[in-house]
N, C-alpha and C positions, 0 to 999 in steps of 0.2 A: 504493500500499500504506499501511495506518495506520503512522504512527510509532510504534516501540518505546517511547519516552518517555512518552507521554501515553495514560491510559486512563480515559475516562468512562463514566457509566453512568446510564440512566433507570430508576427503581425504582417503579412504581406498585403500589399495593395492589388486588388485583381483587376488589373489593367492588361493582362495577357498571362500567358502560361508562365509556370515557374522556369527559370533559367539556371546556370551553374552559380551565379553569384547569390541568388535566393537560396540554393540548395547549401551553400556554406554557412550562411545564417541560420538556417533551419536546423542543420546539424550541430552547430556550436550552441545553440539554445536548448535543444533536445539533449544534447550530452551533460551540459552543466546541470539541467534538472534531474536527469538520472544519476549523475555522479554525486549530486547532493541528496537523493532519495527524495526528490520533490515532485511536484505536479507540474505538468507542461501543457499549456492551453494555446489555443489557435484562435486568432480574432482578425477578420477581414476588416481592413482598413478601406472602406469603400464610400466614404463621405464625399470624396470628390465625384461627383456625379457624372461630370462630363467626360472624365478619364475613364470611368469604370466600363469594362467590356461586359456584356451580358454572357453569362455561362462561365466567365473566368473563375469565379468563386469555387464552383463545383468541380471545374477542371483541376484547380490547386489541391482540393482536398482529396481527389481521386490520387493525383500524382504524390501527395505525402504519403498516402496508404501504400502505395506501390513501392515506395523507399523505406517502408517499415515505421512511419512516424504516426502514431495515433495519440490524439489528444485525451487528456484524461478527464476533461468536461466536454459538453456540447460546445461546439464553434459558436462565436459570437460575430454578429455583423454591426458595424458601426453605423450604418444607415438606418438600425432598428433602435438606436440609443439616442437619437437628436433631443430627447426630452431631458436627458441627463446633462447634455452641453448646455441648453437653454437655462435649466435651473443654475449650473455652475455662474454661467454669465450673468444671471439675477444677482447672485449672491456677490460677485465681483463689482457690479454695478452700485449695489446697495452699500458697499464697504468704500466706494470711491477708488478703486484700484483700476479701473477702466474708463475711457471716455470716448465719444464719438468722435469720428475723423472723416473730414471731407476731402482730403488730399487724393489726386490722382498719382500714379506711377510717375508720369512725366514731371508733375510738380516736384515729388521728391527728388527724381534724378536731377531737376535743373537746379536745386537748392545746395548742392555738394557736389565735390569732385572725385570722393573718394567712396570706396565700397568696402565691405567687410572681406578681409585680405583672404580669409579661408574658403568662402562660398559666394563671394561678389555680392551679398545681400547688401541693398542700399541701407545705409543707417538714417533711421527716420529722425529729423531734426526737431521734433517737438512742436510742429507748427500749430497743431490743434489742441495741445495740453491746457490752454486756458480759455478754450473756446472756439467755436466754427468760423467765427468773423463772418457770418453772412452766407457760408456755403452749405450746402445740404449735407447730412450725415451719409457717409458712404460706408464705413467700417466702423469695427470697435477696436480700440487698442487698449493693451495692458502698460501701465506705467511701469517703467523699471526705477530703480533708485538712483538719484543724481551722484554722478562723479563726486569723491569727495577726497582731500588729502589724508594719506595714512594717519591713523590715530590709535589710541589704545584700544579703540574699539573695531578698528579696521576700516575699509572702504566698503560701505554696504552695496556699492555697485559691481565689486568684484566677487564672484561667484567661484569658489574653489571647491572641487571634488577629486576623489581618487577614483581612477578607473582601474579595475581589475587587470586590464590587458595593457592598456597604454600608460598607466601610471598617474602621477599628479597632473591635474588640469585646471586652467583658470581662464575665466572670461570676464572682461570689463562689459557690462550689460550697456551701461551708458555710452561709451566711447566706440563699442565695437558693434553693436545692434540697435540701440535706441527702443523707444516703445514699440512692440510688435502686436500683429493683428491677430484677434481671436475669432472674430466675425468678419469674413471678407465682404467686398463691395457686391459681389454676385451672389450673396446669400449663403456661400458655402461655408461651413464651419472649418476653421484653420486646424492643420495638424497638431499644432502645440497644444490647443485645448483640448481636442478630442483624445490623444494619447494620454495627457495627465489626467483626466476624468476616468477614462477607462481602465488605467492601472491601478487607481485609487480604488475604483468600485470593485475590479476584479482581485483586489488585494495583493497585486503582484509586487514581490519582494525582491527580485533579480530581473533585470533586463539585460539580455543578451542580443547584440544587433551588429550591423556593419559600420565600420568607422565612419562611413559618409554622414551617419546621424551624430557623431560626436559632438559636432558644431551645434547642434540643437540643445543638448543636455543641459546647459546652463539657464536657457531660459525657460526650459521645463522644470528645473529645481525652484526658481524662483516663482513660477507659477504654483507649483506645490505649496510654497511657502505661503502665499497669497490666499490660497484656498484652505490651508490648514490640515494637508494630507501628509502622509508619509513619503519620504522620498526613497526610491528602491536602490539598491546596489546596482551599479552599471559596468558593463563589459563590453567593449567594442572591438571587433574582429578585423583584421585586414580586408579591404574590400579586393574583390577580384578585378583586374584590368583587363582590356583587351590589348590587340596587337600594338594600336595608337596610342596606348597610354590613358586611355579613356576608362572610367568606372563602367564595367560590364553591366548593360542595362538593356530595357526593352527599346530604349531610345537610340542605343548605340548598336543596335542589331543583334542583341543576344538571342541565341537559339534555344527553343523549348527542349525541356529535359527529355531525354527518352527514357520512358517509364519501364521499357523493356529490358532494360540494362542497368538497374539500380546499383548493382555491386560495383562495376566500373566507376560510375559518376561519384558514389560515396567515397571511394577510395582516393579519386582526386582530390574531393572536397577535404578529406581528412588530411592529406599531403598539404594543401594550401593552409590549413590551420597549424602545421608544423607537428602533427602527431605521428609519433614513431609506431608504426605498426610491423608486425612480424612478417616473415617471408616463408614459405608462400603467403599469398593473400587468402583470407578466410572465404570458404566456399559457399556460405549462406549468410543472409541478412543478419540471423539471430548471432551467429558466431561474430560477424564483423561488428555489432552493436556492442557485444560484450568486450572485445577487444579495445574498441574505440573509446569507451567509457574510461578503461583502465589507462588508455594512453593520454586521454583529456586530462585526468589527475595528474599525470606525471607533468603535463605541460604546464598545468597551472602552478605547480610548484616552482617553475622555472621563472615566473613573473614577477614583477617588482612588487613587494609588500607596501600595505598602506602605512 
């Protein structure tokens, strides 16, 4: 039976079939849950309606099953949880943590010359912090702490955390991000709000995902603090790159996984994670899973301690 203390999840976006990069994240999250005797959940992050492909969620679940990944609880769909996001936003409005914003992307781009160095996100200059100035409301933004000189109490804008794979991390929300969107101008819920609300509601204790999401973590920690919910422990594994040095994704032409040959793909995913597996390779999914769990434990023992 899964441990009551550890709860992890794999949360793909059903914008197409699973590819090798997705498999690496799924394997890492599953291994960490099993290595810790915990529960492993699956959540479909399908709130971005225009990008969601009909039937993709069902295809993802079938592919996961073919690769030996079975969730310990029924899968969840973000599109069915919008009431939770509205309730969270209402709480933030009542507490004064969010405000309506009337700025367009062009206006934000025209107001500055620099973008976030890690993901080219435009830093919001705070134009609507003190009112809309006659503009119609387009989105809702979460206030981040103002940048402040270092003091005995620290800089409230500087979010520090330890990533179990990447080591010590920090991000200054005021200078690197700015107030960020929770409800978009097109009426879609932003990823940052949905993932924080879902992780809290599902009692997720450990988040294991690709390093492309490392940059979002400080924002999520700040939002967790504003909502008064627990911050999970984070682990971000190296992303898979294509031959051009781009993150492997559906947008960069990643091919769908071949569900008829799971062992070969799982072995490649394990190698990407630096797992030392014996030779010859296991001949069944069950044998590979057992060996990979032990290899995962050894791999984690080599990572930087908190």
